[in-house]
C-alpha angles and dihedrals in degrees: 000000000000127000095022113165123188114193145143115289116252132194088258089064097055098090091055091043090053091055090055092043091056091049092051108038135049089210103039123193117252125247088249091056092055092045090053092048093050099039108030114017104094090187094057132092118185126183136185133205114220127194118184090351093304124113107238100167144008142187139189138200135184114219105210116175104297098348136078116210114197107219100185146340121194134178125189114251090240091059102042114123093032098096094259090130090051091049090053094046093047090052091049090051089048091052090054092048091050091051095044095247106157100198143026131205137186143165121237131182112266091235099042095103095166092059092043089053091053092050093045089052086062094047100261111154131201111248102165151343131250104209117225090356097153112068097202094069106356090248117167121247123223113223110221130189136190127192112215116224116228 
């Protein structure tokens, strides 16, 4: 892929991020939630991937003491299968390395095998289940962790 830019999310990106959010999730975050994350949450880091000046993916992480908690990763339907998810996840891992965060966690839907495959590719392992975590269908969440090598 040519002209790929990975950068911090800004308020100007949120409308494009919301379009992707609605494509990816049955319970999408609100515009206000993203604004709060970008403007006010001092523990949060959000990034976007741009191709040809269009946001095609985004990801967020909360950096809490010695843990990173991935909040969300979304890739536009038109750019799935082009490594955009990998680019986002690699950047999130790099952020943690730069800040000395030794481990990362996330929750993923029990039946979201594509996302699980991405995380497993980067050595995330399942360490537990949150029963009925997703309110839209009471689906379980797998809790995954990754230790970051120094």
